[in-house]
Backbone bond lengths (Angstrom), bond angles and torsions (degrees), N, CA, C in turn:
res aa  C-N    CA-C-N  psi(-1)  N-CA   C-N-CA  omega(-1)  CA-C   N-CA-C  phi
1 M - - - 1.462 - - 1.519 109.16 -
2 T 1.324 115.38 136.12 1.454 120.86 -178.25 1.523 109.94 -127.24
3 I 1.314 115.27 140.71 1.458 122.13 171.78 1.524 107.16 -112.76
4 H 1.309 117.14 118.56 1.455 122.10 176.14 1.527 108.27 -96.23
5 I 1.322 115.90 128.53 1.465 121.70 178.83 1.518 107.40 -101.14
6 L 1.339 116.11 118.29 1.456 121.81 -173.61 1.526 110.10 -116.18
7 N 1.319 115.08 146.93 1.466 121.81 169.60 1.520 107.68 -95.96
8 C 1.320 116.67 111.83 1.466 121.19 -174.86 1.521 113.81 -110.12
9 V 1.310 117.55 6.49 1.475 121.02 170.63 1.522 108.20 -162.27
10 T 1.327 116.27 119.85 1.460 122.04 179.89 1.518 109.84 -98.11
11 M 1.335 115.79 129.22 1.461 121.77 -178.06 1.523 109.96 -126.69
12 N 1.325 115.20 136.33 1.463 121.73 175.59 1.526 108.33 -130.53
13 P 1.325 117.57 72.21 1.470 120.02 -175.24 1.524 112.08 -61.55
14 W 1.314 114.35 153.80 1.462 119.66 -179.62 1.518 111.16 -71.81
15 W 1.346 116.79 -35.04 1.456 119.75 176.21 1.524 108.66 -152.39
16 P 1.316 117.58 131.74 1.463 125.73 -11.64 1.519 110.68 -65.45
17 R 1.309 117.25 153.00 1.460 121.50 -173.13 1.521 109.72 -79.40
18 W 1.328 115.22 71.68 1.453 123.08 -179.82 1.520 109.65 -103.50
19 H 1.314 116.04 150.55 1.460 121.69 177.09 1.528 106.72 -114.76
20 L 1.325 115.54 108.25 1.461 121.76 -167.40 1.518 111.96 -122.31
21 G 1.332 114.68 153.73 1.452 122.28 168.01 1.509 110.05 -121.92
22 G 1.330 116.20 158.55 1.462 121.75 177.98 1.521 110.16 -104.86
23 V 1.328 117.19 126.34 1.458 123.00 -172.47 1.529 111.24 -78.61
24 C 1.325 115.64 127.77 1.460 123.39 163.58 1.528 106.84 -125.92
25 L 1.311 116.35 150.41 1.459 121.33 178.29 1.517 109.86 -115.99
26 L 1.311 115.59 138.20 1.460 122.90 170.78 1.521 106.06 -113.59
27 V 1.338 116.07 109.60 1.461 121.99 -172.89 1.526 109.23 -109.74
28 E 1.304 116.69 124.79 1.461 121.14 176.75 1.528 108.10 -83.30
29 T 1.335 116.61 117.73 1.460 121.90 -175.15 1.522 110.36 -125.59
30 D 1.333 115.21 -179.76 1.461 120.47 177.37 1.522 112.35 -71.98
31 D 1.332 117.44 -8.36 1.461 121.76 177.11 1.526 110.14 -116.88
32 G 1.320 115.83 33.48 1.449 120.27 179.59 1.521 111.74 83.75
33 P 1.325 117.11 -169.15 1.466 120.19 -178.06 1.526 111.18 -72.16
34 V 1.319 115.57 133.76 1.454 122.74 175.70 1.523 107.75 -116.04
35 L 1.325 116.76 129.55 1.457 121.49 175.79 1.520 110.06 -93.26
36 V 1.320 115.70 141.76 1.458 122.03 167.92 1.523 106.44 -112.63
37 D 1.339 116.04 108.75 1.454 124.77 -172.20 1.532 110.81 65.65
38 T 1.336 115.40 166.91 1.469 119.23 -174.57 1.521 114.08 -133.75
39 G 1.336 118.59 -5.79 1.449 118.84 -175.75 1.525 111.13 63.15
40 L 1.334 116.47 -155.19 1.457 120.52 175.73 1.518 109.80 -78.08
41 G 1.338 115.03 151.49 1.454 120.53 178.56 1.515 111.56 -103.54
42 L 1.321 115.58 174.72 1.459 120.02 179.98 1.522 111.20 -58.27
43 H 1.330 118.16 -37.96 1.469 120.07 -178.90 1.517 111.98 -63.57
44 D 1.349 117.58 -28.61 1.463 120.37 178.31 1.524 111.57 -67.40
45 Y 1.328 116.20 -29.06 1.459 120.59 179.58 1.526 112.26 -87.12
46 T 1.321 117.37 -36.25 1.459 119.97 -175.17 1.534 112.58 -89.65
47 H 1.338 117.80 -37.27 1.462 122.31 -178.63 1.530 109.30 -139.12
48 P 1.330 117.95 65.04 1.465 119.17 -176.51 1.522 112.08 -62.92
49 S 1.323 115.44 138.30 1.461 121.15 176.33 1.527 109.77 -69.62
50 R 1.327 115.63 170.83 1.465 119.08 177.38 1.520 110.90 -59.14
51 L 1.344 116.20 -40.99 1.463 119.84 178.93 1.528 111.03 -61.06
52 V 1.326 117.28 -46.59 1.465 120.11 -178.59 1.532 110.10 -67.15
53 R 1.327 118.16 -36.70 1.465 119.94 177.61 1.526 110.70 -61.52
54 F 1.333 116.45 -36.77 1.466 119.50 176.51 1.527 110.74 -60.03
55 Y 1.335 116.29 -45.90 1.463 119.35 -177.94 1.523 111.89 -73.35
56 I 1.312 117.55 -29.02 1.469 119.65 174.28 1.524 109.42 -57.89
57 A 1.340 116.10 -45.79 1.459 120.58 -179.89 1.521 111.83 -72.14
58 D 1.334 116.92 -43.29 1.459 121.29 -174.07 1.525 112.33 -74.34
59 M 1.341 116.68 -40.65 1.464 121.07 -174.00 1.523 113.15 -102.50
60 G 1.318 117.54 0.75 1.467 119.44 178.96 1.515 112.37 61.93
61 I 1.352 117.03 41.64 1.461 120.07 -179.01 1.521 109.90 -66.68
62 Q 1.315 115.18 131.07 1.465 121.58 179.05 1.528 109.20 -75.48
63 M 1.317 115.84 124.31 1.463 120.68 -174.95 1.527 110.50 -90.90
64 N 1.307 114.80 70.91 1.463 121.99 -179.19 1.526 108.16 -121.70
65 P 1.350 118.51 104.35 1.470 120.01 -177.44 1.518 113.78 -63.70
66 D 1.335 118.68 -15.40 1.463 119.92 175.87 1.528 111.65 -67.97
67 N 1.346 117.16 -13.94 1.462 119.88 174.58 1.518 112.63 -75.73
68 A 1.326 117.39 -16.03 1.468 120.05 -179.82 1.522 109.44 -60.77
69 V 1.327 116.26 135.79 1.463 120.26 -175.11 1.521 111.44 -62.91
70 V 1.337 118.40 -28.94 1.463 120.82 179.75 1.527 111.05 -62.51
71 R 1.317 117.26 -28.35 1.460 120.50 175.22 1.527 111.65 -86.03
72 Q 1.324 116.28 -34.89 1.462 119.16 -176.99 1.526 112.48 -66.86
73 I 1.328 118.24 -34.25 1.465 118.46 -175.87 1.524 112.00 -66.62
74 T 1.338 118.03 -20.86 1.462 119.52 179.30 1.523 111.33 -65.49
75 R 1.328 117.82 -23.32 1.469 120.90 178.00 1.529 111.21 -65.17
76 Y 1.316 116.10 -21.94 1.467 120.83 -178.18 1.527 111.80 -104.99
77 G 1.327 115.83 11.12 1.456 120.54 174.76 1.517 115.32 87.87
78 W 1.351 117.85 11.12 1.454 120.92 -178.17 1.526 110.71 -103.23
79 K 1.317 116.55 151.58 1.448 123.70 173.70 1.531 108.92 -109.21
80 P 1.344 118.53 158.48 1.472 119.49 -179.60 1.519 113.24 -54.18
81 E 1.324 117.49 -38.86 1.465 120.38 -178.00 1.528 112.65 -70.81
82 D 1.335 117.89 -10.91 1.463 120.79 176.09 1.526 112.17 -76.69
83 V 1.323 116.79 -18.52 1.463 121.44 -176.87 1.527 108.61 -87.18
84 H 1.331 116.20 107.02 1.464 121.75 -177.85 1.526 112.36 -96.77
85 H 1.339 117.04 -16.31 1.461 120.25 -175.32 1.524 110.19 -141.27
86 I 1.331 115.55 138.37 1.467 123.56 172.92 1.517 107.44 -128.84
87 V 1.315 116.62 128.35 1.463 122.65 179.08 1.528 107.55 -106.36
88 M 1.330 115.87 125.83 1.458 120.70 -176.08 1.523 112.02 -105.13
89 T 1.348 115.33 132.31 1.465 119.06 170.35 1.518 109.88 -73.99
90 H 1.331 116.70 -40.78 1.459 123.88 174.01 1.522 107.23 -166.40
91 L 1.323 117.21 177.39 1.458 120.69 -167.47 1.530 113.35 -112.37
92 H 1.325 118.16 21.58 1.462 120.06 173.87 1.531 110.09 -61.79
93 F 1.319 115.45 155.60 1.467 121.32 -170.56 1.522 113.08 -58.14
94 D 1.334 117.95 -33.97 1.464 120.26 -176.30 1.533 111.94 -83.07
95 H 1.315 117.37 0.09 1.461 122.24 175.31 1.518 112.23 -115.10
96 A 1.333 116.88 -26.51 1.466 121.50 -173.76 1.517 114.02 -111.41
97 G 1.329 118.23 0.95 1.457 120.34 -174.50 1.512 114.49 -60.60
98 G 1.327 117.43 -27.67 1.461 120.68 -177.79 1.515 115.07 -83.83
99 L 1.320 118.98 -1.48 1.465 120.23 -177.65 1.532 113.01 -56.62
100 P 1.343 120.33 -42.05 1.470 118.35 -178.90 1.529 114.08 -64.44
101 D 1.336 117.55 -16.76 1.468 120.39 178.21 1.520 112.09 -76.48
102 F 1.341 116.96 -8.20 1.472 122.59 178.95 1.527 108.21 -130.47
103 P 1.319 118.01 65.09 1.473 120.80 -170.75 1.521 114.21 -64.81
104 N 1.332 118.35 -19.26 1.462 120.74 -177.58 1.524 113.25 -99.55
105 A 1.329 116.69 0.38 1.459 119.93 -178.89 1.522 110.81 -80.65
106 K 1.332 116.08 146.75 1.457 121.99 170.67 1.530 108.23 -80.95
107 V 1.329 116.14 133.45 1.463 121.70 -174.52 1.527 108.69 -110.06
108 H 1.331 116.00 111.71 1.461 122.69 -177.09 1.527 108.87 -89.02
109 V 1.335 116.01 127.37 1.460 120.44 -177.15 1.518 109.14 -149.01
110 F 1.324 115.78 146.78 1.463 122.55 174.08 1.527 107.83 -68.86
111 Q 1.328 116.39 129.78 1.463 121.17 -173.29 1.536 113.68 -51.11
112 P 1.348 119.76 -44.19 1.474 118.40 179.68 1.524 113.50 -61.88
113 E 1.312 118.47 -25.95 1.465 120.00 177.85 1.514 110.83 -71.16
114 Y 1.325 116.50 -41.29 1.461 119.39 176.21 1.532 110.03 -61.62
115 A 1.319 117.23 -41.29 1.468 120.58 178.46 1.522 111.05 -63.35
116 A 1.324 116.91 -38.90 1.466 120.29 178.73 1.520 110.95 -63.73
117 R 1.320 116.51 -38.81 1.464 120.07 178.51 1.526 111.23 -66.50
118 C 1.325 116.63 -38.29 1.466 120.67 -176.57 1.519 113.11 -81.85
119 Q 1.331 117.11 -27.25 1.464 121.53 -173.16 1.523 109.31 -128.14
120 G 1.332 115.21 61.58 1.456 120.63 -176.44 1.518 112.66 -55.54
121 R 1.320 115.33 138.91 1.467 121.62 179.83 1.524 109.06 -113.71
122 G 1.299 116.67 82.78 1.451 119.04 172.86 1.509 114.21 101.20
123 L 1.330 113.97 -174.99 1.464 122.11 -171.38 1.517 112.97 -62.18
124 M 1.337 117.49 -41.31 1.462 119.79 -174.69 1.527 110.92 -62.45
125 D 1.342 117.12 -41.06 1.463 119.13 177.53 1.521 110.79 -65.35
126 R 1.324 117.35 -42.90 1.463 119.99 -179.44 1.511 112.14 -65.87
127 M 1.329 117.00 -26.82 1.462 120.92 -177.01 1.523 113.49 -91.23
128 A 1.313 118.65 3.17 1.470 119.41 -175.46 1.514 113.60 -127.79
129 Y 1.338 118.11 -27.41 1.461 120.80 178.29 1.531 109.06 -95.41
130 N 1.318 116.06 123.74 1.460 122.06 -178.34 1.522 108.41 -103.06
131 Q 1.316 117.52 110.21 1.461 120.58 -174.59 1.525 112.60 -63.23
132 A 1.309 118.09 -22.04 1.470 120.46 176.89 1.529 111.75 -63.36
133 D 1.320 117.92 -20.21 1.472 121.43 179.94 1.530 112.07 -73.11
134 F 1.331 117.15 -14.81 1.463 121.01 -173.00 1.522 112.66 -121.78
135 I 1.323 116.92 8.61 1.455 120.52 -174.04 1.530 112.01 -67.32
136 H 1.328 116.98 -20.07 1.466 120.70 179.64 1.528 112.27 -82.52
137 D 1.327 117.68 3.00 1.471 122.95 178.66 1.524 111.14 59.53
138 P 1.326 117.46 71.65 1.470 121.51 -177.11 1.526 112.47 -56.58
139 Q 1.330 114.75 155.41 1.471 121.38 174.50 1.532 107.61 -85.06
140 W 1.312 115.95 88.22 1.456 120.59 -174.40 1.521 111.75 -72.87
141 V 1.310 115.02 141.23 1.463 122.57 167.44 1.524 105.71 -120.82
142 F 1.328 116.73 108.81 1.453 121.42 -174.73 1.526 110.75 -90.42
143 H 1.320 114.78 138.40 1.464 121.44 177.77 1.525 108.50 -117.86
144 G 1.327 114.88 128.44 1.455 121.24 -176.66 1.515 112.59 -93.13
145 D 1.324 115.58 -148.93 1.457 121.34 -173.89 1.527 111.49 -59.55
146 P 1.335 117.41 143.23 1.468 120.64 177.26 1.523 111.79 -58.13
147 Q 1.337 114.94 140.84 1.461 121.10 -178.98 1.526 112.38 -118.51
148 T 1.335 117.36 2.01 1.455 119.61 -177.12 1.523 108.69 -148.51
149 K 1.335 115.75 -173.70 1.458 122.25 179.52 1.523 109.58 -127.37
150 W 1.316 115.18 145.62 1.472 122.59 165.65 1.519 105.25 -123.13
151 Y 1.359 116.12 114.46 1.467 120.36 -164.92 1.539 106.14 51.39
152 D 1.354 117.99 -126.45 1.461 117.89 179.56 1.520 112.37 -104.85
153 F 1.323 117.04 16.95 1.455 121.54 177.25 1.525 110.42 -93.47
154 A 1.316 116.86 136.77 1.463 120.41 168.51 1.525 108.27 -61.04
155 A 1.342 116.79 138.01 1.467 119.67 -169.96 1.520 111.15 -144.19
156 I 1.322 114.22 155.30 1.463 123.31 175.61 1.519 106.95 -120.85
157 R 1.324 117.08 114.32 1.467 120.84 -179.09 1.534 109.92 -74.32
158 L 1.325 116.08 130.58 1.455 122.35 175.26 1.517 109.18 -98.18
159 D 1.300 116.56 149.72 1.468 121.60 -170.12 1.524 111.22 -88.40
160 F 1.340 115.87 62.17 1.456 121.54 178.15 1.522 109.31 -132.51
161 N 1.290 114.96 159.02 1.461 123.02 170.77 1.528 106.66 -125.05
162 P 1.332 118.36 118.14 1.469 130.74 14.15 1.531 112.83 -71.05
163 E 1.342 114.15 165.23 1.454 120.42 -179.90 1.520 110.90 -54.49
164 M 1.323 115.96 134.78 1.453 122.18 175.67 1.520 108.72 -138.15
165 Y 1.332 115.69 143.40 1.454 121.98 179.90 1.531 110.31 -136.17
166 L 1.323 115.61 144.81 1.452 121.60 162.10 1.525 108.25 -89.17
167 I 1.346 116.66 133.78 1.452 122.44 179.63 1.531 107.78 -118.95
168 P 1.335 119.21 103.78 1.469 119.07 179.40 1.528 111.74 -58.05
169 L 1.327 114.93 123.12 1.465 123.55 176.83 1.523 106.70 -134.05
170 T 1.312 116.04 65.66 1.453 120.56 -172.63 1.523 110.97 -74.25
171 G 1.317 115.08 154.09 1.462 121.22 -179.15 1.514 110.66 144.56
172 H 1.332 116.86 -57.11 1.467 119.57 173.74 1.521 109.29 -61.19
173 T 1.331 116.29 -41.50 1.456 123.54 165.68 1.522 107.38 -135.70
174 R 1.342 115.78 170.22 1.472 119.81 -177.33 1.515 113.03 -70.84
175 G 1.335 117.47 -15.96 1.455 119.77 -179.84 1.516 113.15 -129.98
176 H 1.323 117.27 22.35 1.466 120.94 -177.49 1.526 111.17 -62.72
177 C 1.330 116.33 137.66 1.469 122.34 178.14 1.517 110.53 -131.95
178 G 1.317 115.47 152.47 1.441 121.47 161.58 1.523 108.98 -90.32
179 V 1.327 116.20 167.42 1.465 121.90 176.94 1.521 107.88 -129.67
180 V 1.323 115.55 128.73 1.464 122.74 -179.49 1.521 109.36 -111.75
181 I 1.341 116.07 135.98 1.463 121.64 -178.59 1.523 108.21 -133.43
182 R 1.338 116.11 131.67 1.455 120.08 177.27 1.524 110.09 -79.84
183 E 1.342 114.70 139.10 1.459 120.09 169.86 1.526 108.29 -134.46
184 G 1.334 115.87 94.20 1.459 119.94 -176.69 1.518 110.53 64.17
185 N 1.344 116.49 -123.51 1.460 121.76 178.77 1.524 112.28 -91.54
186 R 1.305 116.69 6.71 1.453 121.47 -178.58 1.533 110.06 -119.40
187 W 1.331 114.30 172.48 1.455 121.04 178.78 1.520 109.97 -133.69
188 L 1.304 115.55 148.05 1.457 122.03 167.17 1.524 107.29 -108.09
189 F 1.313 116.85 123.84 1.465 123.32 179.96 1.524 107.36 -113.48
190 H 1.329 115.44 100.58 1.454 120.76 177.66 1.525 107.24 -89.67
191 A 1.315 115.36 99.35 1.461 120.81 -175.37 1.520 112.36 -85.87
192 A 1.324 117.04 -1.53 1.470 122.85 174.54 1.525 110.55 52.74
193 D 1.333 117.31 -134.82 1.460 119.68 -171.80 1.521 113.20 -86.06
194 A 1.329 117.17 14.66 1.466 120.24 167.68 1.518 111.43 -83.27
195 L 1.337 116.65 -6.40 1.463 121.89 -179.65 1.520 110.19 -120.23
196 P 1.333 118.19 148.84 1.463 120.50 172.82 1.520 111.21 -70.98
197 T 1.312 116.16 166.25 1.460 122.82 -179.00 1.528 111.18 -49.33
198 N 1.341 114.81 132.80 1.466 122.40 179.00 1.527 113.24 57.40
199 A 1.332 116.76 19.81 1.464 120.85 -177.15 1.528 110.81 52.12
200 Q 1.335 115.79 38.28 1.467 120.53 175.68 1.524 107.98 -88.28
201 F 1.331 115.01 97.51 1.450 120.79 -169.72 1.523 112.94 -67.53
202 D 1.327 118.05 -20.98 1.463 120.75 -178.83 1.520 111.80 -104.74
203 L 1.341 116.24 18.49 1.456 119.95 -178.59 1.521 111.90 -63.52
204 L 1.330 116.46 -40.03 1.462 123.38 -179.99 1.524 108.41 -141.04
205 P 1.331 117.62 164.46 1.477 119.69 177.89 1.531 111.50 -63.61
206 D 1.331 116.46 152.65 1.464 121.51 -178.16 1.523 112.42 -58.65
207 W 1.330 117.85 -34.69 1.459 119.12 -176.55 1.528 111.33 -67.06
208 I 1.339 117.27 -31.29 1.461 119.80 176.01 1.523 110.04 -71.50
209 F 1.334 116.90 -42.47 1.465 119.47 175.36 1.518 110.65 -55.57
210 R 1.322 116.77 -44.65 1.464 120.29 -176.56 1.528 110.82 -62.11
211 L 1.322 117.08 -38.91 1.453 121.07 -179.84 1.523 112.18 -69.17
212 V 1.332 116.79 -39.16 1.464 120.61 -168.84 1.520 112.57 -96.69
213 I 1.332 117.98 -42.12 1.465 119.78 -173.87 1.523 113.55 -121.85
214 G 1.333 117.65 3.94 1.452 119.25 174.41 1.514 113.83 102.50
215 P 1.340 117.01 -176.09 1.460 122.37 -167.07 1.520 116.32 -92.47
216 H 1.336 118.85 5.33 1.462 120.31 -165.14 1.527 115.54 -90.94
217 V 1.325 118.10 -7.11 1.468 119.50 -173.52 1.526 112.38 -58.58
218 P 1.341 121.11 -46.90 1.478 118.60 179.38 1.527 112.73 -59.09
219 R 1.324 116.89 -42.32 1.465 119.61 -179.70 1.529 111.29 -65.74
220 L 1.321 116.57 -42.83 1.464 119.80 179.86 1.526 111.26 -66.88
221 K 1.310 116.85 -36.10 1.463 120.66 177.07 1.527 110.38 -62.56
222 A 1.323 117.13 -47.34 1.464 120.52 179.57 1.521 110.84 -63.48
223 F 1.320 117.21 -39.31 1.463 120.76 179.11 1.525 110.48 -64.16
224 A 1.320 117.57 -44.68 1.467 121.12 -179.34 1.524 111.31 -61.31
225 Q 1.314 117.06 -36.64 1.462 120.49 -177.87 1.525 112.91 -70.58
226 T 1.336 117.34 -24.72 1.461 120.59 -176.23 1.522 113.26 -106.04
227 H 1.332 117.60 -1.52 1.461 120.52 -177.16 1.539 110.30 -134.15
228 P 1.329 116.20 76.07 1.474 119.12 -179.36 1.521 113.57 -65.48
229 E 1.326 117.56 -14.69 1.466 120.45 178.39 1.530 112.06 -78.93
230 V 1.318 117.11 -3.54 1.464 122.39 179.64 1.521 108.49 -112.39
231 R 1.322 115.58 123.13 1.454 120.57 177.23 1.520 109.08 -98.35
232 M 1.331 116.66 126.69 1.456 121.12 -174.86 1.518 110.54 -106.45
233 L 1.329 114.49 135.71 1.455 122.16 175.79 1.519 109.57 -118.52
234 A 1.318 115.37 147.67 1.459 121.31 170.53 1.524 109.15 -97.61
235 G 1.323 115.83 168.28 1.457 119.72 179.26 1.511 113.33 -70.30
236 H 1.341 116.39 -23.35 1.464 121.38 179.17 1.521 108.43 -132.31
237 M 1.326 115.11 131.46 1.463 122.24 -177.38 1.517 108.77 -127.53
238 W 1.343 116.21 157.82 1.458 119.82 176.67 1.532 109.54 -61.18
239 L 1.331 116.07 144.07 1.464 119.74 -176.21 1.516 112.39 -56.88
240 D 1.335 118.34 -43.28 1.464 119.19 -177.12 1.520 112.07 -66.91
241 W 1.347 118.77 -18.74 1.455 122.02 177.10 1.517 110.82 -64.06
242 F 1.337 118.07 -39.33 1.454 121.19 -177.67 1.529 111.59 -63.25
243 D 1.328 117.42 -33.32 1.456 120.59 179.57 1.530 111.66 -63.33
244 K 1.328 116.02 -29.42 1.463 121.00 -176.73 1.520 112.77 -91.11
245 E 1.335 117.35 -24.44 1.459 121.02 -165.69 1.528 114.31 -119.06
246 G 1.305 119.18 26.92 1.463 122.35 -169.97 1.497 117.53 -51.84
247 S 1.325 119.72 -39.08 1.461 121.52 -179.11 1.510 109.51 -141.16
248 L 1.327 115.34 155.12 1.463 121.71 174.97 1.525 109.47 -111.13
């Protein structure tokens, strides 16, 4: 079993002057390739919405359609129609933009996240969910309250082999989740936007993390320090990191 770590959206914001990529995972499972998040989609590059155009200017998004995950998976021998399942950490535009490129895939999402997308509460929701990402009417698979545990985290078991779990880490959005994947005796914990860039826990003060990405950074930091068998990823990593870490 292989997990491919892909950069599906390149950002070079003006301030702070960071060079970032957006993490998507291509996981080889017993039901074919499963994507975790999709980054930007082809429509974001060819016909960007007003919202995406704002972020292109503000975040310095690189307008290269070859970054779209639908094109990247061909490097590993897969076609778009081979992808039957997509697991979403959350539905912000830079994570869900590629959904229309896989119109026949089932899209797994934590129920409160879908509700947040449909019933936005204020400016932040309106500025992060791009309705063009859902115009194809995705085949949603909704997951409700956690029924099990992964370590001491409440967890939702997904029906794939290798073992995969949704881990509710709400705060950045009302339904934000991490995704955990077993690899032999180890685990990959993709905490998405509940973690700062590159999981650098001292990148900014805790109070800023709490405002921007939610309350989980102290807990995730303590967990990482006591569980070396678990590798943690953030939703955005430094660009040069992807060159070193392409596959697990």
